[in-house]
SEMARLO-28242 format. One record per residue (C-alpha): chain; x negated, y, z negated. Coordinates in Angstrom, 2 decimals, padded with zeros to 5 digits. Layout:
N
chain;c1;c2;c3
A;X;Y;Z
...
This chain:
383
chain;c1;c2;c3
A;-062.46;029.44;-021.33
A;-063.02;028.48;-024.97
A;-060.85;026.02;-026.85
A;-059.72;028.82;-029.18
A;-058.68;030.94;-026.21
A;-056.87;028.03;-024.68
A;-055.17;027.25;-027.99
A;-054.16;030.89;-028.49
A;-052.74;031.07;-024.99
A;-050.79;027.87;-025.47
A;-049.46;029.08;-028.80
A;-048.39;032.37;-027.24
A;-046.72;030.52;-024.41
A;-044.86;028.22;-026.80
A;-043.72;031.20;-028.91
A;-042.49;032.98;-025.80
A;-040.73;029.88;-024.53
A;-039.19;029.24;-027.94
A;-037.93;032.79;-028.13
A;-036.43;032.47;-024.65
A;-034.74;029.20;-025.59
A;-033.37;030.78;-028.76
A;-031.96;033.65;-026.73
A;-030.39;031.17;-024.29
A;-028.93;029.12;-027.11
A;-027.68;032.30;-028.73
A;-025.96;033.36;-025.52
A;-024.44;029.89;-025.09
A;-023.14;029.86;-028.65
A;-021.79;033.40;-028.32
A;-020.09;032.51;-025.01
A;-018.61;029.35;-026.50
A;-017.36;031.14;-029.60
A;-015.81;033.97;-027.60
A;-014.13;031.49;-025.29
A;-012.88;029.45;-028.23
A;-011.60;032.53;-030.02
A;-009.76;033.66;-026.92
A;-008.24;030.23;-026.48
A;-007.07;030.16;-030.08
A;-005.50;033.61;-029.80
A;-003.77;032.78;-026.54
A;-002.49;029.49;-027.93
A;-000.94;031.31;-030.88
A;000.76;033.63;-028.38
A;002.02;030.60;-026.45
A;000.24;031.58;-023.24
A;-002.27;028.79;-022.73
A;-001.40;026.02;-020.32
A;-002.81;022.65;-021.29
A;-006.20;021.97;-019.70
A;-006.31;018.29;-020.67
A;-006.70;015.66;-017.95
A;-003.55;014.76;-016.10
A;-002.04;011.78;-014.31
A;-000.05;012.24;-011.11
A;003.05;010.27;-010.11
A;003.65;010.83;-006.42
A;005.36;009.90;-003.21
A;005.85;011.68;000.12
A;008.23;014.26;-001.43
A;007.06;014.88;-005.00
A;003.86;015.11;-007.02
A;004.61;014.99;-010.76
A;001.69;015.80;-013.02
A;001.81;014.32;-016.53
A;-000.48;015.24;-019.41
A;-002.74;012.29;-020.20
A;-002.44;012.75;-023.95
A;001.24;013.59;-024.45
A;002.81;012.44;-021.14
A;004.58;015.83;-020.98
A;005.42;017.10;-017.50
A;002.77;019.67;-016.60
A;003.89;020.51;-013.06
A;006.02;019.29;-010.17
A;005.00;019.97;-006.57
A;007.54;020.00;-003.73
A;005.77;018.25;-000.86
A;008.71;018.77;001.46
A;008.17;022.54;001.44
A;004.52;023.65;001.57
A;003.51;022.12;-001.78
A;005.31;024.79;-003.79
A;004.77;024.27;-007.51
A;007.42;024.25;-010.24
A;007.02;023.87;-014.04
A;004.29;025.53;-016.09
A;003.84;023.69;-019.36
A;002.47;025.30;-022.56
A;000.24;023.17;-024.77
A;002.12;021.01;-027.26
A;005.21;020.51;-025.12
A;007.10;017.23;-025.57
A;008.59;014.99;-022.88
A;011.44;013.92;-025.18
A;012.92;014.47;-028.63
A;015.12;012.07;-030.60
A;017.32;012.61;-033.64
A;017.92;009.73;-036.07
A;020.48;009.74;-038.88
A;021.37;007.53;-041.83
A;025.04;007.69;-040.92
A;026.95;010.00;-038.52
A;027.45;012.69;-041.19
A;023.85;012.65;-042.47
A;022.82;016.26;-043.08
A;019.10;015.49;-043.14
A;018.21;013.84;-039.85
A;014.73;012.58;-038.97
A;013.27;013.86;-035.72
A;010.77;012.13;-033.46
A;009.16;013.55;-030.33
A;006.80;012.25;-027.69
A;004.06;014.06;-029.65
A;004.79;012.25;-032.93
A;001.97;010.04;-034.26
A;002.26;006.43;-033.16
A;000.20;003.27;-033.30
A;-000.45;003.15;-029.55
A;000.51;004.79;-026.25
A;000.60;002.97;-022.94
A;000.77;004.13;-019.36
A;001.79;001.45;-016.87
A;001.92;002.46;-013.22
A;004.62;000.83;-011.13
A;004.55;-000.31;-007.50
A;006.81;002.52;-006.30
A;004.37;005.18;-007.54
A;006.19;005.82;-010.80
A;005.29;004.70;-014.31
A;006.48;003.22;-017.58
A;005.40;005.27;-020.62
A;005.42;003.59;-024.03
A;005.02;004.91;-027.58
A;004.55;001.97;-029.98
A;004.86;002.05;-033.74
A;006.53;005.39;-034.47
A;007.23;005.97;-038.18
A;010.82;006.79;-039.11
A;010.95;008.49;-042.49
A;009.24;006.15;-044.93
A;009.72;003.15;-042.64
A;006.42;002.43;-040.93
A;006.17;001.59;-037.23
A;009.94;001.22;-037.02
A;010.48;002.62;-033.52
A;009.12;002.02;-030.04
A;010.06;004.48;-027.31
A;009.94;003.82;-023.58
A;010.37;006.32;-020.74
A;010.55;005.14;-017.14
A;010.00;007.26;-014.04
A;010.72;005.55;-010.76
A;010.94;006.71;-007.16
A;014.13;005.77;-005.32
A;014.38;004.91;-001.62
A;015.64;008.43;-000.85
A;012.48;009.98;-002.31
A;014.03;011.29;-005.54
A;012.57;010.48;-008.95
A;014.79;008.75;-011.54
A;014.17;009.15;-015.28
A;015.40;006.94;-018.13
A;014.65;006.71;-021.86
A;015.33;004.02;-024.46
A;014.30;003.13;-028.00
A;013.78;-000.13;-029.84
A;014.71;000.75;-033.41
A;014.04;-001.76;-036.21
A;015.08;000.56;-039.02
A;017.54;-000.80;-041.58
A;018.57;002.73;-042.56
A;018.50;005.04;-039.54
A;020.31;004.87;-036.22
A;019.57;006.91;-033.11
A;021.97;009.86;-032.96
A;020.97;012.05;-029.99
A;018.19;012.56;-027.46
A;016.82;015.36;-025.33
A;015.18;014.14;-022.14
A;013.53;014.76;-019.77
A;012.16;018.13;-020.84
A;010.91;020.37;-018.03
A;009.53;023.55;-019.63
A;009.27;026.86;-017.78
A;010.46;025.60;-014.40
A;009.86;029.06;-012.92
A;008.50;032.42;-013.99
A;010.67;035.37;-014.91
A;012.53;036.47;-011.78
A;010.35;034.25;-009.56
A;013.02;031.77;-008.47
A;016.66;031.73;-007.51
A;018.92;029.40;-009.46
A;022.06;027.41;-008.75
A;023.86;027.35;-012.11
A;026.77;025.11;-013.07
A;030.08;026.94;-013.32
A;033.12;025.80;-015.24
A;035.80;024.13;-013.09
A;034.74;025.69;-009.81
A;031.34;024.26;-008.90
A;028.33;026.53;-009.25
A;027.05;030.10;-009.23
A;024.00;031.25;-007.28
A;021.73;033.71;-009.10
A;018.91;035.46;-007.27
A;015.71;036.17;-009.19
A;016.76;034.25;-012.31
A;015.60;036.06;-015.45
A;014.33;034.59;-018.69
A;015.62;035.55;-022.11
A;018.96;033.78;-022.52
A;019.70;030.23;-023.63
A;022.58;028.51;-021.85
A;024.30;025.21;-022.62
A;026.58;023.58;-020.07
A;028.86;020.83;-021.41
A;030.36;018.08;-019.31
A;033.52;018.21;-021.45
A;034.12;021.71;-020.07
A;033.95;020.34;-016.51
A;030.56;021.80;-015.68
A;028.78;019.83;-012.96
A;025.73;018.23;-014.55
A;023.34;019.75;-012.02
A;021.03;022.73;-011.69
A;018.59;023.73;-008.94
A;015.73;026.21;-008.62
A;014.55;027.72;-005.32
A;011.35;029.52;-004.38
A;012.00;030.57;-000.82
A;013.11;027.41;000.95
A;011.40;025.12;-001.57
A;013.82;023.66;-004.09
A;013.78;021.54;-007.23
A;016.95;019.60;-008.07
A;017.73;018.42;-011.63
A;020.90;016.42;-012.28
A;022.47;013.67;-014.37
A;023.74;010.97;-012.02
A;025.93;009.27;-014.59
A;028.71;007.20;-013.04
A;030.31;006.68;-016.46
A;030.57;010.43;-017.17
A;029.15;010.12;-020.70
A;029.13;013.15;-022.98
A;026.03;015.28;-022.47
A;024.86;018.87;-022.20
A;022.63;020.46;-019.62
A;020.30;022.78;-021.52
A;018.69;025.86;-019.95
A;016.44;027.55;-022.49
A;015.32;031.18;-022.63
A;012.08;030.39;-020.77
A;013.95;028.66;-017.91
A;013.15;025.19;-019.19
A;015.72;022.46;-018.55
A;016.69;019.19;-020.21
A;019.67;016.96;-020.95
A;020.90;016.65;-024.54
A;022.87;013.46;-025.12
A;024.67;012.06;-028.20
A;024.58;008.27;-028.08
A;027.36;005.76;-028.73
A;027.71;004.80;-032.42
A;025.16;007.49;-033.19
A;023.57;007.33;-036.63
A;024.67;003.77;-037.38
A;021.68;001.55;-038.13
A;021.49;-001.57;-035.95
A;024.58;-000.41;-034.00
A;023.66;002.86;-032.28
A;022.99;002.78;-028.56
A;019.34;002.51;-027.58
A;019.30;005.68;-025.49
A;021.19;007.94;-023.07
A;022.14;005.03;-020.73
A;022.07;007.07;-017.53
A;019.47;008.29;-015.06
A;018.35;011.87;-014.62
A;017.45;012.68;-011.03
A;014.67;015.11;-010.17
A;014.25;015.70;-006.45
A;012.56;018.04;-004.00
A;014.43;019.64;-001.13
A;013.83;022.17;001.61
A;016.47;024.70;002.57
A;018.96;026.83;000.66
A;021.39;026.10;-002.18
A;023.60;024.12;000.19
A;020.94;021.40;000.22
A;021.17;021.06;-003.56
A;024.96;020.87;-003.30
A;024.66;018.15;-000.65
A;022.43;016.08;-002.92
A;024.99;016.24;-005.71
A;027.89;015.58;-003.34
A;026.19;012.53;-001.84
A;025.99;010.99;-005.31
A;029.42;012.16;-006.50
A;031.24;010.60;-003.55
A;029.97;007.18;-004.66
A;031.39;007.45;-008.17
A;034.49;005.54;-009.18
A;036.57;008.72;-009.44
A;035.76;009.68;-005.83
A;035.19;006.26;-004.24
A;038.68;006.13;-002.73
A;037.99;009.19;-000.60
A;039.79;012.55;-000.30
A;043.22;012.70;-001.91
A;044.82;013.83;001.33
A;043.90;010.57;003.07
A;044.47;008.09;000.23
A;047.42;005.72;000.76
A;047.87;005.24;-002.99
A;048.33;008.96;-003.70
A;051.85;010.48;-003.33
A;051.91;012.40;-000.05
A;054.23;015.06;-001.43
A;051.75;015.91;-004.19
A;048.83;015.97;-001.76
A;050.61;018.53;000.43
A;051.53;021.04;-002.29
A;049.48;024.15;-001.36
A;049.71;026.07;-004.68
A;049.11;024.71;-008.17
A;049.51;026.72;-011.37
A;047.56;025.88;-014.52
A;049.87;026.78;-017.42
A;049.63;026.63;-021.22
A;053.07;027.33;-022.65
A;056.36;026.24;-024.14
A;059.24;025.13;-021.90
A;060.91;028.56;-021.73
A;057.64;030.24;-020.77
A;056.91;027.69;-018.07
A;060.42;028.05;-016.68
A;059.93;031.79;-016.31
A;056.58;031.31;-014.55
A;058.09;028.84;-012.10
A;060.96;031.24;-011.33
A;058.39;033.93;-010.47
A;056.41;031.44;-008.36
A;059.48;030.54;-006.30
A;060.10;034.22;-005.62
A;056.46;034.84;-004.66
A;056.13;031.72;-002.47
A;059.62;031.07;-001.06
A;058.50;028.96;001.92
A;056.67;026.11;000.19
A;056.49;024.10;-003.00
A;054.48;025.03;-006.08
A;053.10;022.54;-008.59
A;052.24;023.04;-012.24
A;049.51;021.59;-014.39
A;051.29;021.96;-017.70
A;049.55;021.94;-021.06
A;051.43;021.85;-024.38
A;054.49;020.04;-023.05
A;053.98;017.49;-025.84
A;054.84;017.80;-029.52
A;051.25;018.59;-030.60
A;048.94;021.42;-029.67
A;046.49;021.28;-026.78
A;043.74;018.62;-026.87
A;044.63;017.06;-030.22
A;046.34;013.88;-031.45
A;045.17;011.78;-028.49
A;046.48;009.37;-027.30
A;049.88;010.10;-028.88
A;051.77;012.58;-026.69
A;055.43;011.90;-027.40
A;057.92;013.17;-028.26
A;057.82;016.06;-025.80
A;058.73;019.65;-026.65
A;062.46;020.32;-026.70
A;063.51;021.57;-023.30
A;060.68;019.92;-021.36
A;062.99;017.68;-019.35
A;065.52;020.37;-018.56
């Protein structure tokens, strides 16, 4: 074979190979662009779940997956019940939000979130399997690196996870006003889980196949238990504020079945005086069983609080026995004449035992105002 023939063959081979490589590169670029375009479209629609690396906090009962970049909760697995997964987190979700004000009445608050730019983020794993998450050097308005945030997740001896949040605020102008934490987005899909919802005054309400689409806000001042639970079959996720001081807070359930606690802090908005955070623990726990198991978890904590520590009223020596044995209580808002008429009807309806009244508006002012001044009472109250 001549050199020219060899050279021509080599040239032809190189051209063929080059063309093949170009086609391959073209396919790779086309595939990448199509994938990227799809991802962008889906992100705009809010349908893409973050694909960034994750860190797992775990014990024998829970596996909590955190996004490496934002520390947002990406998923929670119930290891007590066949590794059933809860929480499906869209990209860009925050773990916490915080509102700062230059005075309690400030109409232009400054907001920070766990996704706000900061000088450094730190992840410090703890011996119990939990972690301390730190955001250093958060800007607050025009004050640079004024705030450091710290979230702690620990595992208690009973297997539950405990969540706290605090801020070190060096601002001379702004004080922390309120927080929202921890944020668990999309705990379950539409109609894919049953839900134990707080109910005013009387415990909770069990909803099968909980639907998305409605935002709910449960306030502790309206006597809602600060607890909610989701169940997929016999796998449950429990979310509650175990706050022995009964601080003001709201349990938030958003339209996508995400949950969080919203908490105004003491001396909110006062620079150098506002509390550093919510000052209570949120409990997130796994359980296996039905809604009774969630109720038992809440009851076990509640019985240790100072308002229940003395035990049931019926067995307490310091509680008047006559009051404990009254079988019917009437909750009444009314003036003395109205209450007198109600009690007359109650005696006729229940002639064989005593009736008690929980009477509102016996005092000179209207209901729930002018605290702590109650006296003088309404005319006729003592009759």
